[in-house]
Chimera marker file (.cmm) of the C-alpha trace (Angstrom):
<marker_set name="trace">
<marker id="1" x="8.722" y="-11.630" z="10.265" r="1" g="1" b="0" radius="0.5"/>
<marker id="2" x="12.038" y="-12.616" z="8.705" r="1" g="1" b="0" radius="0.5"/>
<marker id="3" x="15.288" y="-11.383" z="10.190" r="1" g="1" b="0" radius="0.5"/>
<marker id="4" x="17.395" y="-8.911" z="8.225" r="1" g="1" b="0" radius="0.5"/>
<marker id="5" x="19.940" y="-11.658" z="7.587" r="1" g="1" b="0" radius="0.5"/>
<marker id="6" x="17.298" y="-14.010" z="6.157" r="1" g="1" b="0" radius="0.5"/>
<marker id="7" x="15.779" y="-11.191" z="4.095" r="1" g="1" b="0" radius="0.5"/>
<marker id="8" x="19.203" y="-10.380" z="2.615" r="1" g="1" b="0" radius="0.5"/>
<marker id="9" x="19.915" y="-14.074" z="1.973" r="1" g="1" b="0" radius="0.5"/>
<marker id="10" x="16.667" y="-14.452" z="0.014" r="1" g="1" b="0" radius="0.5"/>
<marker id="11" x="17.221" y="-11.130" z="-1.769" r="1" g="1" b="0" radius="0.5"/>
<marker id="12" x="20.640" y="-12.247" z="-3.009" r="1" g="1" b="0" radius="0.5"/>
<marker id="13" x="19.270" y="-15.584" z="-4.194" r="1" g="1" b="0" radius="0.5"/>
<marker id="14" x="16.555" y="-13.690" z="-6.089" r="1" g="1" b="0" radius="0.5"/>
<marker id="15" x="19.133" y="-11.329" z="-7.604" r="1" g="1" b="0" radius="0.5"/>
<marker id="16" x="21.021" y="-14.405" z="-8.852" r="1" g="1" b="0" radius="0.5"/>
<marker id="17" x="17.824" y="-15.927" z="-10.259" r="1" g="1" b="0" radius="0.5"/>
<marker id="18" x="16.857" y="-12.695" z="-11.993" r="1" g="1" b="0" radius="0.5"/>
<marker id="19" x="20.351" y="-12.296" z="-13.458" r="1" g="1" b="0" radius="0.5"/>
<marker id="20" x="20.175" y="-15.855" z="-14.820" r="1" g="1" b="0" radius="0.5"/>
<marker id="21" x="16.754" y="-15.173" z="-16.361" r="1" g="1" b="0" radius="0.5"/>
<marker id="22" x="17.505" y="-11.642" z="-17.550" r="1" g="1" b="0" radius="0.5"/>
<marker id="23" x="14.650" y="-10.289" z="-15.405" r="1" g="1" b="0" radius="0.5"/>
<marker id="24" x="15.441" y="-6.580" z="-15.552" r="1" g="1" b="0" radius="0.5"/>
<marker id="25" x="12.105" y="-5.657" z="-13.978" r="1" g="1" b="0" radius="0.5"/>
<marker id="26" x="12.951" y="-7.523" z="-10.771" r="1" g="1" b="0" radius="0.5"/>
<marker id="27" x="16.483" y="-6.118" z="-10.733" r="1" g="1" b="0" radius="0.5"/>
<marker id="28" x="15.184" y="-2.566" z="-11.199" r="1" g="1" b="0" radius="0.5"/>
<marker id="29" x="12.978" y="-3.039" z="-8.151" r="1" g="1" b="0" radius="0.5"/>
<marker id="30" x="15.867" y="-3.926" z="-5.828" r="1" g="1" b="0" radius="0.5"/>
<marker id="31" x="18.275" y="-1.175" z="-6.889" r="1" g="1" b="0" radius="0.5"/>
<marker id="32" x="18.835" y="1.983" z="-4.870" r="1" g="1" b="0" radius="0.5"/>
<marker id="33" x="18.182" y="5.243" z="-6.772" r="1" g="1" b="0" radius="0.5"/>
<marker id="34" x="21.852" y="5.137" z="-7.821" r="1" g="1" b="0" radius="0.5"/>
<marker id="35" x="24.062" y="2.080" z="-8.395" r="1" g="1" b="0" radius="0.5"/>
<marker id="36" x="27.758" y="1.560" z="-9.001" r="1" g="1" b="0" radius="0.5"/>
<marker id="37" x="28.488" y="-1.889" z="-10.459" r="1" g="1" b="0" radius="0.5"/>
<marker id="38" x="32.100" y="-2.934" z="-11.056" r="1" g="1" b="0" radius="0.5"/>
<marker id="39" x="32.229" y="-5.641" z="-13.710" r="1" g="1" b="0" radius="0.5"/>
<marker id="40" x="34.617" y="-8.585" z="-13.405" r="1" g="1" b="0" radius="0.5"/>
<marker id="41" x="36.989" y="-7.072" z="-15.975" r="1" g="1" b="0" radius="0.5"/>
<marker id="42" x="38.066" y="-4.642" z="-13.241" r="1" g="1" b="0" radius="0.5"/>
<marker id="43" x="37.677" y="-1.654" z="-15.590" r="1" g="1" b="0" radius="0.5"/>
<marker id="44" x="33.991" y="-1.260" z="-16.377" r="1" g="1" b="0" radius="0.5"/>
<marker id="45" x="31.746" y="0.503" z="-13.887" r="1" g="1" b="0" radius="0.5"/>
<marker id="46" x="28.077" y="0.581" z="-14.843" r="1" g="1" b="0" radius="0.5"/>
<marker id="47" x="25.379" y="2.770" z="-13.383" r="1" g="1" b="0" radius="0.5"/>
<marker id="48" x="21.864" y="1.410" z="-12.905" r="1" g="1" b="0" radius="0.5"/>
<marker id="49" x="20.781" y="2.192" z="-16.471" r="1" g="1" b="0" radius="0.5"/>
<marker id="50" x="23.726" y="0.428" z="-18.126" r="1" g="1" b="0" radius="0.5"/>
<marker id="51" x="23.466" y="-2.469" z="-15.672" r="1" g="1" b="0" radius="0.5"/>
<marker id="52" x="19.786" y="-2.991" z="-16.524" r="1" g="1" b="0" radius="0.5"/>
<marker id="53" x="20.387" y="-2.609" z="-20.283" r="1" g="1" b="0" radius="0.5"/>
<marker id="54" x="22.806" y="-5.536" z="-20.107" r="1" g="1" b="0" radius="0.5"/>
<marker id="55" x="20.360" y="-7.792" z="-18.233" r="1" g="1" b="0" radius="0.5"/>
<marker id="56" x="19.731" y="-10.797" z="-20.477" r="1" g="1" b="0" radius="0.5"/>
<marker id="57" x="19.120" y="-14.524" z="-19.944" r="1" g="1" b="0" radius="0.5"/>
<marker id="58" x="22.349" y="-16.440" z="-19.393" r="1" g="1" b="0" radius="0.5"/>
<marker id="59" x="23.109" y="-19.540" z="-21.487" r="1" g="1" b="0" radius="0.5"/>
<marker id="60" x="24.881" y="-21.079" z="-18.459" r="1" g="1" b="0" radius="0.5"/>
<marker id="61" x="23.103" y="-20.525" z="-15.166" r="1" g="1" b="0" radius="0.5"/>
<marker id="62" x="25.184" y="-19.057" z="-12.360" r="1" g="1" b="0" radius="0.5"/>
<marker id="63" x="25.139" y="-20.727" z="-8.965" r="1" g="1" b="0" radius="0.5"/>
<marker id="64" x="25.344" y="-18.513" z="-5.876" r="1" g="1" b="0" radius="0.5"/>
<marker id="65" x="27.096" y="-19.356" z="-2.602" r="1" g="1" b="0" radius="0.5"/>
<marker id="66" x="26.788" y="-16.744" z="0.140" r="1" g="1" b="0" radius="0.5"/>
<marker id="67" x="29.964" y="-16.429" z="2.209" r="1" g="1" b="0" radius="0.5"/>
<marker id="68" x="28.894" y="-13.790" z="4.726" r="1" g="1" b="0" radius="0.5"/>
<marker id="69" x="26.274" y="-11.195" z="5.577" r="1" g="1" b="0" radius="0.5"/>
<marker id="70" x="27.305" y="-8.309" z="7.808" r="1" g="1" b="0" radius="0.5"/>
<marker id="71" x="24.559" y="-5.955" z="8.981" r="1" g="1" b="0" radius="0.5"/>
<marker id="72" x="25.639" y="-2.511" z="10.156" r="1" g="1" b="0" radius="0.5"/>
<marker id="73" x="22.444" y="-0.715" z="11.167" r="1" g="1" b="0" radius="0.5"/>
<marker id="74" x="20.761" y="0.347" z="7.937" r="1" g="1" b="0" radius="0.5"/>
<marker id="75" x="23.671" y="-0.888" z="5.829" r="1" g="1" b="0" radius="0.5"/>
<marker id="76" x="24.706" y="-4.415" z="4.970" r="1" g="1" b="0" radius="0.5"/>
<marker id="77" x="27.583" y="-6.072" z="3.165" r="1" g="1" b="0" radius="0.5"/>
<marker id="78" x="27.008" y="-9.415" z="1.475" r="1" g="1" b="0" radius="0.5"/>
<marker id="79" x="29.962" y="-11.421" z="0.178" r="1" g="1" b="0" radius="0.5"/>
<marker id="80" x="29.199" y="-14.266" z="-2.185" r="1" g="1" b="0" radius="0.5"/>
<marker id="81" x="30.666" y="-16.359" z="-4.978" r="1" g="1" b="0" radius="0.5"/>
<marker id="82" x="28.912" y="-16.956" z="-8.283" r="1" g="1" b="0" radius="0.5"/>
<marker id="83" x="30.053" y="-19.949" z="-10.333" r="1" g="1" b="0" radius="0.5"/>
<marker id="84" x="29.136" y="-19.708" z="-13.996" r="1" g="1" b="0" radius="0.5"/>
<marker id="85" x="30.426" y="-21.474" z="-17.108" r="1" g="1" b="0" radius="0.5"/>
<marker id="86" x="33.393" y="-22.921" z="-15.230" r="1" g="1" b="0" radius="0.5"/>
<marker id="87" x="34.468" y="-19.575" z="-13.791" r="1" g="1" b="0" radius="0.5"/>
<marker id="88" x="34.103" y="-18.255" z="-10.251" r="1" g="1" b="0" radius="0.5"/>
<marker id="89" x="33.390" y="-14.636" z="-9.362" r="1" g="1" b="0" radius="0.5"/>
<marker id="90" x="33.681" y="-13.064" z="-5.921" r="1" g="1" b="0" radius="0.5"/>
<marker id="91" x="30.994" y="-10.443" z="-5.302" r="1" g="1" b="0" radius="0.5"/>
<marker id="92" x="30.798" y="-7.771" z="-2.638" r="1" g="1" b="0" radius="0.5"/>
<marker id="93" x="27.358" y="-6.185" z="-2.493" r="1" g="1" b="0" radius="0.5"/>
<marker id="94" x="26.466" y="-3.105" z="-0.449" r="1" g="1" b="0" radius="0.5"/>
<marker id="95" x="22.845" y="-2.738" z="0.568" r="1" g="1" b="0" radius="0.5"/>
<marker id="96" x="21.111" y="0.172" z="2.290" r="1" g="1" b="0" radius="0.5"/>
<marker id="97" x="17.708" y="0.202" z="3.951" r="1" g="1" b="0" radius="0.5"/>
<marker id="98" x="15.475" y="2.778" z="2.238" r="1" g="1" b="0" radius="0.5"/>
<marker id="99" x="11.845" y="3.205" z="3.278" r="1" g="1" b="0" radius="0.5"/>
<marker id="100" x="12.057" y="-0.068" z="5.183" r="1" g="1" b="0" radius="0.5"/>
<marker id="101" x="13.406" y="-2.136" z="2.264" r="1" g="1" b="0" radius="0.5"/>
<marker id="102" x="16.917" y="-3.331" z="1.451" r="1" g="1" b="0" radius="0.5"/>
<marker id="103" x="18.202" y="-1.797" z="-1.801" r="1" g="1" b="0" radius="0.5"/>
<marker id="104" x="21.396" y="-2.562" z="-3.707" r="1" g="1" b="0" radius="0.5"/>
<marker id="105" x="23.670" y="0.510" z="-3.739" r="1" g="1" b="0" radius="0.5"/>
<marker id="106" x="27.065" y="-0.888" z="-4.739" r="1" g="1" b="0" radius="0.5"/>
<marker id="107" x="28.365" y="-4.102" z="-6.256" r="1" g="1" b="0" radius="0.5"/>
<marker id="108" x="31.947" y="-5.075" z="-7.022" r="1" g="1" b="0" radius="0.5"/>
<marker id="109" x="32.588" y="-8.254" z="-8.967" r="1" g="1" b="0" radius="0.5"/>
<marker id="110" x="35.965" y="-9.910" z="-9.480" r="1" g="1" b="0" radius="0.5"/>
<marker id="111" x="36.936" y="-13.171" z="-11.143" r="1" g="1" b="0" radius="0.5"/>
<marker id="112" x="38.678" y="-15.653" z="-8.858" r="1" g="1" b="0" radius="0.5"/>
<marker id="113" x="41.785" y="-16.909" z="-10.638" r="1" g="1" b="0" radius="0.5"/>
<marker id="114" x="42.051" y="-20.646" z="-11.096" r="1" g="1" b="0" radius="0.5"/>
<marker id="115" x="45.141" y="-22.243" z="-9.649" r="1" g="1" b="0" radius="0.5"/>
<link id1="1" id2="2" r="1" g="1" b="0" radius="0.2"/>
<link id1="2" id2="3" r="1" g="1" b="0" radius="0.2"/>
<link id1="3" id2="4" r="1" g="1" b="0" radius="0.2"/>
<link id1="4" id2="5" r="1" g="1" b="0" radius="0.2"/>
<link id1="5" id2="6" r="1" g="1" b="0" radius="0.2"/>
<link id1="6" id2="7" r="1" g="1" b="0" radius="0.2"/>
<link id1="7" id2="8" r="1" g="1" b="0" radius="0.2"/>
<link id1="8" id2="9" r="1" g="1" b="0" radius="0.2"/>
<link id1="9" id2="10" r="1" g="1" b="0" radius="0.2"/>
<link id1="10" id2="11" r="1" g="1" b="0" radius="0.2"/>
<link id1="11" id2="12" r="1" g="1" b="0" radius="0.2"/>
<link id1="12" id2="13" r="1" g="1" b="0" radius="0.2"/>
<link id1="13" id2="14" r="1" g="1" b="0" radius="0.2"/>
<link id1="14" id2="15" r="1" g="1" b="0" radius="0.2"/>
<link id1="15" id2="16" r="1" g="1" b="0" radius="0.2"/>
<link id1="16" id2="17" r="1" g="1" b="0" radius="0.2"/>
<link id1="17" id2="18" r="1" g="1" b="0" radius="0.2"/>
<link id1="18" id2="19" r="1" g="1" b="0" radius="0.2"/>
<link id1="19" id2="20" r="1" g="1" b="0" radius="0.2"/>
<link id1="20" id2="21" r="1" g="1" b="0" radius="0.2"/>
<link id1="21" id2="22" r="1" g="1" b="0" radius="0.2"/>
<link id1="22" id2="23" r="1" g="1" b="0" radius="0.2"/>
<link id1="23" id2="24" r="1" g="1" b="0" radius="0.2"/>
<link id1="24" id2="25" r="1" g="1" b="0" radius="0.2"/>
<link id1="25" id2="26" r="1" g="1" b="0" radius="0.2"/>
<link id1="26" id2="27" r="1" g="1" b="0" radius="0.2"/>
<link id1="27" id2="28" r="1" g="1" b="0" radius="0.2"/>
<link id1="28" id2="29" r="1" g="1" b="0" radius="0.2"/>
<link id1="29" id2="30" r="1" g="1" b="0" radius="0.2"/>
<link id1="30" id2="31" r="1" g="1" b="0" radius="0.2"/>
<link id1="31" id2="32" r="1" g="1" b="0" radius="0.2"/>
<link id1="32" id2="33" r="1" g="1" b="0" radius="0.2"/>
<link id1="33" id2="34" r="1" g="1" b="0" radius="0.2"/>
<link id1="34" id2="35" r="1" g="1" b="0" radius="0.2"/>
<link id1="35" id2="36" r="1" g="1" b="0" radius="0.2"/>
<link id1="36" id2="37" r="1" g="1" b="0" radius="0.2"/>
<link id1="37" id2="38" r="1" g="1" b="0" radius="0.2"/>
<link id1="38" id2="39" r="1" g="1" b="0" radius="0.2"/>
<link id1="39" id2="40" r="1" g="1" b="0" radius="0.2"/>
<link id1="40" id2="41" r="1" g="1" b="0" radius="0.2"/>
<link id1="41" id2="42" r="1" g="1" b="0" radius="0.2"/>
<link id1="42" id2="43" r="1" g="1" b="0" radius="0.2"/>
<link id1="43" id2="44" r="1" g="1" b="0" radius="0.2"/>
<link id1="44" id2="45" r="1" g="1" b="0" radius="0.2"/>
<link id1="45" id2="46" r="1" g="1" b="0" radius="0.2"/>
<link id1="46" id2="47" r="1" g="1" b="0" radius="0.2"/>
<link id1="47" id2="48" r="1" g="1" b="0" radius="0.2"/>
<link id1="48" id2="49" r="1" g="1" b="0" radius="0.2"/>
<link id1="49" id2="50" r="1" g="1" b="0" radius="0.2"/>
<link id1="50" id2="51" r="1" g="1" b="0" radius="0.2"/>
<link id1="51" id2="52" r="1" g="1" b="0" radius="0.2"/>
<link id1="52" id2="53" r="1" g="1" b="0" radius="0.2"/>
<link id1="53" id2="54" r="1" g="1" b="0" radius="0.2"/>
<link id1="54" id2="55" r="1" g="1" b="0" radius="0.2"/>
<link id1="55" id2="56" r="1" g="1" b="0" radius="0.2"/>
<link id1="56" id2="57" r="1" g="1" b="0" radius="0.2"/>
<link id1="57" id2="58" r="1" g="1" b="0" radius="0.2"/>
<link id1="58" id2="59" r="1" g="1" b="0" radius="0.2"/>
<link id1="59" id2="60" r="1" g="1" b="0" radius="0.2"/>
<link id1="60" id2="61" r="1" g="1" b="0" radius="0.2"/>
<link id1="61" id2="62" r="1" g="1" b="0" radius="0.2"/>
<link id1="62" id2="63" r="1" g="1" b="0" radius="0.2"/>
<link id1="63" id2="64" r="1" g="1" b="0" radius="0.2"/>
<link id1="64" id2="65" r="1" g="1" b="0" radius="0.2"/>
<link id1="65" id2="66" r="1" g="1" b="0" radius="0.2"/>
<link id1="66" id2="67" r="1" g="1" b="0" radius="0.2"/>
<link id1="67" id2="68" r="1" g="1" b="0" radius="0.2"/>
<link id1="68" id2="69" r="1" g="1" b="0" radius="0.2"/>
<link id1="69" id2="70" r="1" g="1" b="0" radius="0.2"/>
<link id1="70" id2="71" r="1" g="1" b="0" radius="0.2"/>
<link id1="71" id2="72" r="1" g="1" b="0" radius="0.2"/>
<link id1="72" id2="73" r="1" g="1" b="0" radius="0.2"/>
<link id1="73" id2="74" r="1" g="1" b="0" radius="0.2"/>
<link id1="74" id2="75" r="1" g="1" b="0" radius="0.2"/>
<link id1="75" id2="76" r="1" g="1" b="0" radius="0.2"/>
<link id1="76" id2="77" r="1" g="1" b="0" radius="0.2"/>
<link id1="77" id2="78" r="1" g="1" b="0" radius="0.2"/>
<link id1="78" id2="79" r="1" g="1" b="0" radius="0.2"/>
<link id1="79" id2="80" r="1" g="1" b="0" radius="0.2"/>
<link id1="80" id2="81" r="1" g="1" b="0" radius="0.2"/>
<link id1="81" id2="82" r="1" g="1" b="0" radius="0.2"/>
<link id1="82" id2="83" r="1" g="1" b="0" radius="0.2"/>
<link id1="83" id2="84" r="1" g="1" b="0" radius="0.2"/>
<link id1="84" id2="85" r="1" g="1" b="0" radius="0.2"/>
<link id1="85" id2="86" r="1" g="1" b="0" radius="0.2"/>
<link id1="86" id2="87" r="1" g="1" b="0" radius="0.2"/>
<link id1="87" id2="88" r="1" g="1" b="0" radius="0.2"/>
<link id1="88" id2="89" r="1" g="1" b="0" radius="0.2"/>
<link id1="89" id2="90" r="1" g="1" b="0" radius="0.2"/>
<link id1="90" id2="91" r="1" g="1" b="0" radius="0.2"/>
<link id1="91" id2="92" r="1" g="1" b="0" radius="0.2"/>
<link id1="92" id2="93" r="1" g="1" b="0" radius="0.2"/>
<link id1="93" id2="94" r="1" g="1" b="0" radius="0.2"/>
<link id1="94" id2="95" r="1" g="1" b="0" radius="0.2"/>
<link id1="95" id2="96" r="1" g="1" b="0" radius="0.2"/>
<link id1="96" id2="97" r="1" g="1" b="0" radius="0.2"/>
<link id1="97" id2="98" r="1" g="1" b="0" radius="0.2"/>
<link id1="98" id2="99" r="1" g="1" b="0" radius="0.2"/>
<link id1="99" id2="100" r="1" g="1" b="0" radius="0.2"/>
<link id1="100" id2="101" r="1" g="1" b="0" radius="0.2"/>
<link id1="101" id2="102" r="1" g="1" b="0" radius="0.2"/>
<link id1="102" id2="103" r="1" g="1" b="0" radius="0.2"/>
<link id1="103" id2="104" r="1" g="1" b="0" radius="0.2"/>
<link id1="104" id2="105" r="1" g="1" b="0" radius="0.2"/>
<link id1="105" id2="106" r="1" g="1" b="0" radius="0.2"/>
<link id1="106" id2="107" r="1" g="1" b="0" radius="0.2"/>
<link id1="107" id2="108" r="1" g="1" b="0" radius="0.2"/>
<link id1="108" id2="109" r="1" g="1" b="0" radius="0.2"/>
<link id1="109" id2="110" r="1" g="1" b="0" radius="0.2"/>
<link id1="110" id2="111" r="1" g="1" b="0" radius="0.2"/>
<link id1="111" id2="112" r="1" g="1" b="0" radius="0.2"/>
<link id1="112" id2="113" r="1" g="1" b="0" radius="0.2"/>
<link id1="113" id2="114" r="1" g="1" b="0" radius="0.2"/>
<link id1="114" id2="115" r="1" g="1" b="0" radius="0.2"/>
</marker_set>
């Protein structure tokens, strides 16, 4: 049986893959009953429905680098960086364990300024 940390690592890699491919069905399966997703513009917050409506294949595939995974009982915070089309985005993802499975409850995305 995989550890929670390994499960969350694989889950985040799969979220990245499904975002690249526009696989809304996979994404829908990993979301908690409610989702708050802060887009990189810092102004737009999507719920699960709007997030899934915008799922579409990406012309430039994003690469994911996980920075940290912090498990707090039945909650977990994953920090990662997605590099896509020459831009880098810092992501903070909040997961909760529901019925034995990790589900994505909150996600804040912010572009990392280039220096």
